[in-house]
C-alpha positions in Angstrom: 93.2 45.6 17.6 94.9 44.3 14.4 95.2 45.7 10.9 93.0 43.5 8.7 92.3 43.3 5.0 90.0 41.2 3.0 91.3 38.3 0.8 89.5 36.1 -1.6 90.1 32.4 -1.3 89.1 29.9 -4.0 89.2 26.2 -3.1 87.9 23.1 -4.8 85.7 21.0 -2.5 83.4 18.1 -3.0 80.0 19.2 -3.9 78.3 18.3 -0.7 80.9 20.1 1.4 80.8 23.2 -0.9 77.0 23.3 -0.6 77.2 23.1 3.2 79.8 25.9 3.3 77.6 28.1 1.1 74.7 27.6 3.5 76.9 28.4 6.5 78.2 31.6 4.7 74.6 32.6 3.9 73.5 32.2 7.6 76.6 33.7 9.2 79.0 35.5 6.9 81.6 36.0 9.6 81.8 32.4 10.7 84.1 31.2 7.8 86.4 34.1 8.5 86.6 33.1 12.2 87.2 29.5 11.2 90.0 30.3 8.8 91.5 32.7 11.4 91.4 30.1 14.1 93.0 27.4 11.8 95.8 29.7 10.7 96.5 30.7 14.3 96.7 27.1 15.4 99.0 26.3 12.5 101.3 29.2 13.3 101.5 28.1 17.0 102.2 24.5 15.9 104.9 25.6 13.5 106.5 27.7 16.2 106.4 25.0 18.9 107.6 22.3 16.5 110.6 24.5 15.4 111.6 25.2 19.0 110.8 21.9 20.7 114.0 20.1 19.7 111.9 17.0 18.8 112.9 17.2 15.1 109.4 17.6 13.9 109.7 18.8 10.3 107.2 21.3 9.2 107.0 23.4 6.1 106.2 27.1 6.9 102.9 28.2 5.4 104.6 31.0 3.5 106.6 28.5 1.4 103.7 26.4 0.2 102.6 26.5 -3.3 99.2 25.3 -4.6 
């Protein structure tokens, strides 16, 4: 399939959202990985389509973003 590696993400979330995500992670540890993978895939596809659509949609590539 694909070469994969683990990464650790740290984000600041409102307390209620953080508590919900902790519960989700406790129940299904792989779910958050699948959600992040899905979101990154959608963003990559969007960036590609926007860059090649000729509609002038300005997007900033994910690799150039800083926290």
